[in-house]
N, C-alpha and C positions, 0 to 999 in steps of 0.2 A: 470755482476756478476762474481766475481773472485772465482772460485771453488777451495777450498783448497784440495790438495791431491786427485784430481779427478781420478788419475790413480789407486787408491786403491779401487775404486768402480766397481762392476760388470758391464760389458758392457750392459747387459739387463736393469739394473737399470738406466744407463745413457741414453739409448735410450728412456726409458719411461719418465724420467724427462725432457728430451729435446724435447719430442714429435717428435722424429726422426725415420727414417726407414733405413735399410741397402741399400735400392735402391734409397735413396736420397729424397730431398724435391721437391715440385713442384715449378714452377716459381712464382706462386702467394704467396706461403708460404715464399719463400725466400725474396720477395719484402716486405712482411709484417714484417718479422723479421729484415730486414735492416732498416726499419723505426723505429722499437722498440729499437734495440741495437746500431744503428748508424754504420758508416763506420768502416771498419777493418783497422785502422791505430793507431799506438802508439800515446800517448799524445804528443801534440806539444806545444811549448811555446806560451803563449798568446802574440799576437802582441801589442806592446805599442801604445797608442794613440799619437797624435801630441803634446798635452799638456805635456804628460809624457816625451816624448823625449826631448822637449825643456827644461823642468825643470831639467832633468838629466844633461844636458850640462851646464846649468847656475850654477849648484852646483859644477862644476869642479873648482879647485882653481884658475887657470889662468883667466877663465871667470869671476869668482867672484871678483877678484882684479879689473879688468877693469870695471866691472859694478858698483862697489862701487865708484871707482875713477870718473867715468863718472857722477854718480848721485851727487857726491860732487861738481864736476866742474859746473854742471848745477845749483845746488842750490846757488853757489857763483857768478853766472852771467856769467861764461865763456861758453857761448852757443856754440862757435866754437869747443872747445875741447869736449863738451858733444855730439855734433852731430857726430863728427869724430869717437869717441869711440863707439857710438851706431851703426854707420854704419859698422864698422869693426866687432863688435859682431854679428850683424844681418847677415852679409855675411858668417861669420864663422859657425854660428849655422845652417843657411839655407843650406849651402853646406853639412854639416855633416848629416843633416836629409835627404836631397835628396839622398845622396850616400847610406845611410843605407837602404832607401826605395827601391832603385834600386837593391841593393844586395839581399834583401829579394825576390823581384820579380824574379831575375835571379835564385835564389835557388829553388823557387817554379816551375819555368818553367823547370828546370833540373829534378826535381822530377817527373813532368808529363811526360817528354820525356822518362824516364826509368821506367815507370809504369810496374809492373810485373803482369803476368797473371798465372792462375792455372786452372787445370781441375777438375770439380766437377760433380756430378750426379744431374741433374735437369730433372724432368719428366721422370726419369728412363733412361736418356741418358747422356753420357759424353759430357760436353760442356765446353768451355774455357770462363772464366769470369775474370775481374780484381780482384786482391787480395783484394782490398777495398770492394768488393761486397760479400765476404765470410761471412757467418752468422753461429751462433751456430746451430748445427743440420745438417749442410752440410756434405756430404761425399766427401772427397777430394782424388783424385787418384794421387799418387806421384811416380816419377821415379828418378833414380840416377841423380844428378845434379840439382834437383828442390829445390827451397827455400820453407821452410815450412811456410805456410801463417798464421797459428793460432795455439793455443794450442788444443790438442786432444789426443784421444787414438787410438792405432793401432787395426784395425779390421782384417786386413790380412797383412801378411808380407812374402816377398820372398827374403831372404838374405839381408834385409834392414839394412843399417848402416847410422848413422847420426853423424855429427860433432856438438858438443854442447859447444865448447870452450867459446863462447860468454856469456853463462849463467853459466856454471859450472867450466870453467877453464880446463876441460879435453882436452888435445891436440890431442888425438887419437880418431878416429871414434868409436862409441859405437853401439852394436847390438840392433836392435829394433824388438820386437816380440809381437804378440797378447797375451792378458791375463792380469790378475790383478797383480799389483806390490804393495808390502807392504812397499816400501821405503818411507822415510819421506821427502826426498828432490828430486828435479828434477834430480839430478845426479844419484839417485838410481832407477829412474822410467824407466825401460826397456820397458814398454808397452805404453809409452807416447811420443808424439812429441810436440815440442815447437816452437812457433813463434820466428823468428830471427835466427833459425838454418837452416841446409840444409841436405838433403839426399844425401849422396856421393856415395852410391852403392845400388843395388837392387831395389825393388819396394815395395810400401806399400799403403794400403787403410786406411784412417784416418777419424774418426768421430770427427768433430769440437765441442769442448766443450766451449771454450772461445775465444773471438776476441778483437782486439783493445786494449784499456787501461786495460781490464780485464785479459789479458795474463800476464805470468811471465815477458816477455820482456817489455810489456807496463808498468807494475808496476815499473820495474827497470828504464825505461826511464823517467817516471814521477818523481821518487825520485832524479835522477841525475839532471833533469831540475830545480827542486825546490831548490836544494842546490848547484847549479853550482857556483864554486868560480870564481873570476876574473882571467883572464889570466895573465901570467907573464908580457906581454907588458902593459896591463892595470894597473897592480900594479906599474910597473916602471914609467909610465907616471904620475900616481897619486902621486907617491913619488917625482918626479921632480917638479910637481906643488906645492906640499906641501913645498918643500925646497925653491922654489922661493917665495912662499907666506911668509914664515918665514923671509927670508932675506930682502924682500921688506918692511915688517912691521918693522923690526928692524932698517933698514937704514933710513926709512922715519921718524920713531920716534926719532932716534938719531939726524937727521938733524933738525927736528922741535925743539927739546930741545936745541940744540946748537944755533940755530937762536934766540930763546927766551932768552937764557942766555946772548947773545951779545946785547940784547935790540932791536931786530928787531920788527916791528909791528906784532902782533899776526896773523892777517889775511894774511899778506904777507908771513910770515913763514909757515902758514898752506897750502897755495896754492902752495908754492914751494915744500913742502913735498909731496903733491898730484901729482904734476908734476913729481917729482922724482919717485914716485910709478909707474906712467904710463910709464915713460921712462925705468924703470928696468924690466917691464913686457914684454915678447915677444908676442906682440899682435897677430901676424900671426901664432904662433906655432900651435894652434888648427886647423887652416885651412890647414897649410902645412902638418900636420899629417894626416888629412883626405884625402887630395889629394894623398899623398904618398901611403897610404894604398889602 
């Protein structure tokens, strides 16, 4: 539940709506809410399936040229060329898929190794829990240097200051104090703390209102992942593939028309054009690119 402008609501009303208490939740309540709301982490990109990964690579211009040339060679009886081309394609795609899978596993292992913990009140006692286990209604105890694990309102503040450049662009720390704020945006919410920011000075006690994808940071992360543009390297590699594709098609067609104009047998001219297309295509470029990366 993404609560719009929760910082403008009275703290008493938020406590009632969240069924929370200033002395915190019990362990049982926290476990039940964790099952209801899910773990407290921002939206992550959906991992592609094996079929999707293979299809994405087949759609690349260089791979497409070789695949079409191989199918034509096989259809015309040149089984040796057909097998060679398919083996090269299979090795290239398999290596690319394996390397991507290993990179994802390494990234996940790194995330687990740097898992952040925070202090919350459970059963009226301060306990340390993983940030992923924070739920709406939790009371979080923050000190200078702590990362803020979720969106919430300040219940108590002792000279608390937070840096919110990630969300608001404000380069300087802003003061945080308890109380209702009438601001329309997070930049104006002096009584709220937001996931993805950090407390740089003082101490604060926070009532968690939203976690995971329901936070301001979670919504921002989801929108960026949904509209993530290709990188400059990906655009450059795709442009190179498109250039090679156009040059190969032009030269192969030119050679085919020239041979036919000089009275060469159509099948022989066609096979020569296919061989030229295969020869002009850098078969190992996708594999070399993957290994280099």
